[in-house]
C-alpha positions in Angstrom: -6.1 -1.2 7.9 -2.4 -0.6 7.7 0.3 0.3 5.2 2.8 -2.6 4.9 6.5 -2.3 4.0 7.2 -3.5 0.5 10.5 -5.4 0.0 12.7 -4.1 -2.7 15.0 -6.0 -5.1 17.6 -7.4 -4.5 16.2 -8.5 -1.1 16.5 -12.4 -1.0 13.1 -12.7 0.7 11.5 -11.9 -2.7 12.9 -15.2 -3.9 10.9 -17.2 -1.3 8.3 -19.6 -2.9 4.9 -18.8 -1.2 2.8 -21.7 0.3 -0.9 -22.3 -0.3 -3.4 -20.8 2.1 -5.3 -23.7 3.8 -8.0 -21.7 5.4 -9.4 -18.3 4.5 -10.0 -16.6 8.0 -10.1 -13.2 9.4 -6.2 -12.9 9.4 -6.1 -13.5 5.7 -9.0 -11.2 5.1 -7.2 -8.4 7.1 -3.9 -9.2 5.1 -5.8 -8.7 1.9 -7.3 -5.4 3.0 -3.9 -4.1 4.2 -2.3 -5.3 0.9 -5.0 -3.3 -1.1 -4.4 -0.2 1.0 -0.6 -0.6 0.5 -1.0 -1.1 -3.2 -3.2 2.0 -3.6 -0.9 4.1 -1.5 2.2 3.0 -3.3 0.6 3.6 -6.0 0.3 0.3 -7.9 -2.0 -2.0 -9.7 -1.0 -5.2 -8.2 0.7 -6.6 -5.1 1.7 -10.1 -3.9 1.9 -11.2 -0.3 5.5 -12.1 -1.0 6.3 -8.5 -1.6 5.3 -7.6 2.0 7.2 -10.6 3.4 4.3 -12.8 3.9 5.0 -16.0 2.0 1.4 -17.1 1.4 -0.3 -17.4 -2.0 -2.4 -14.2 -2.0 -2.4 -11.4 -4.5 -4.5 -8.2 -4.9 -5.1 -6.5 -8.2 -6.9 -3.4 -9.4 -6.2 -2.1 -12.9 -9.2 0.2 -13.1 -8.5 3.8 -13.7 -10.5 5.0 -10.6 -9.0 2.2 -8.4 -12.5 0.9 -7.6 -12.3 -2.7 -8.8 -10.2 -4.5 -6.3 -9.6 -8.3 -6.8 -8.4 -10.5 -4.0 -7.1 -13.8 -5.4 -6.1 -16.6 -3.0 -4.1 -19.6 -4.2 -4.4 -18.2 -7.8 -3.5 -20.3 -10.8 -3.8 -19.6 -14.5 -3.8 -21.2 -17.9 -2.7 -19.3 -21.0 -5.4 -18.8 -23.7 -4.1 -16.0 -25.8 -1.0 -14.8 -27.7 2.2 -13.6 -26.0 2.6 -9.9 -26.2 5.3 -7.6 -25.0 4.3 -5.1 -22.4 6.2 -2.5 -20.5 6.2 -3.7 -16.8 7.2 -2.0 -13.7 7.1 -3.3 -10.1 6.6 -1.8 -6.6 9.6 -4.0 -5.5 11.7 -2.6 -8.3 10.8 1.1 -8.1 11.7 3.3 -11.1 12.5 0.7 -13.6 10.3 -0.3 -16.5 11.1 -3.0 -19.1 9.4 -5.0 -21.8 8.3 -8.5 -20.8 6.4 -11.1 -22.9 3.3 -12.6 -21.4 0.0 -14.1 -22.5 -2.7 -11.4 -23.3 -5.5 -13.7 -22.2 -5.7 -16.2 -19.4 -8.2 -18.4 -17.5 -7.8 -17.8 -13.7 -8.9 -20.1 -10.9 -8.6 -18.9 -7.2 -10.4 -18.4 -4.1 -12.0 -15.1 -3.4 -11.8 -13.1 -0.1 -14.7 -15.1 1.4 -12.9 -18.4 0.5 -15.2 -19.2 -2.4 -13.9 -20.8 -5.6 -13.9 -18.5 -8.6 -13.0 -18.9 -12.2 -12.9 -16.2 -14.9 -11.1 -14.9 -18.0 -8.7 -12.0 -17.7 -7.5 -10.1 -20.7 -4.9 -7.5 -21.6 -3.5 -5.4 -18.6 -5.5 -7.4 -16.1 -4.1 -10.7 -17.5 -0.6 -9.4 -17.5 -0.8 -8.0 -14.0 -2.1 -11.4 -12.6 0.8 -13.2 -14.3 3.2 -10.7 -12.9 1.9 -11.1 -9.4 1.8 -14.9 -9.5 5.4 -14.8 -10.5 6.1 -13.1 -7.2 4.4 -16.0 -5.3 6.9 -18.3 -7.2 9.9 -16.2 -6.2 10.2 -14.8 -9.7 10.7 -11.1 -10.6 10.2 -9.3 -14.0 13.9 -8.7 -14.1 14.4 -12.4 -14.4 13.1 -12.1 -18.0 15.8 -9.5 -18.8 19.4 -10.1 -20.0 22.0 -10.6 -17.3 23.4 -7.3 -18.2 20.2 -5.4 -17.6 19.3 -7.3 -14.5 22.8 -6.5 -13.0 22.6 -2.9 -14.0 19.2 -2.5 -12.2 20.5 -4.4 -9.2 23.5 -2.2 -8.7 21.5 1.0 -9.1 19.0 -0.1 -6.5 21.7 -1.2 -4.1 23.3 2.1 -4.4 20.0 3.8 -3.7 19.5 1.6 -0.6 23.0 2.5 0.7 22.4 6.1 0.2 19.0 5.9 1.9 20.6 4.0 4.9 23.1 6.8 5.4 20.2 9.3 5.6 
């Protein structure tokens, strides 16, 4: 397994719309394992392939306290079943920033698992919110897109400044 580099906002590659995975093979399974390792190391509760510059429809999620319930979702889709609630979100691609975003608190998810088998389940609360957040990444959308232009611009400028300072060493 390997730790992958996570793209950070405002990197344009985060805006790339991911394509469906036609075949679940050893390469996709290895990517999923590497993404889980990267997510745990970061540390985070979700990661989309788009965030590691692989523009395929694959997300990994683990909202358990002990990080022992990993979910690999290939070509995930969802239908809203619940009410919209506001939740304080953060993102590994937007480090250090947290803002309230409105999302459904209950969804029905369909996807392929790591073995390429079709799965369907109900996700609620943080699990549902995390899946919606990660699927947004696959569609080239970030949580800052739900914010006002002023907040989004402020976050972008702060991260650009941090990136410049890091590049200088």
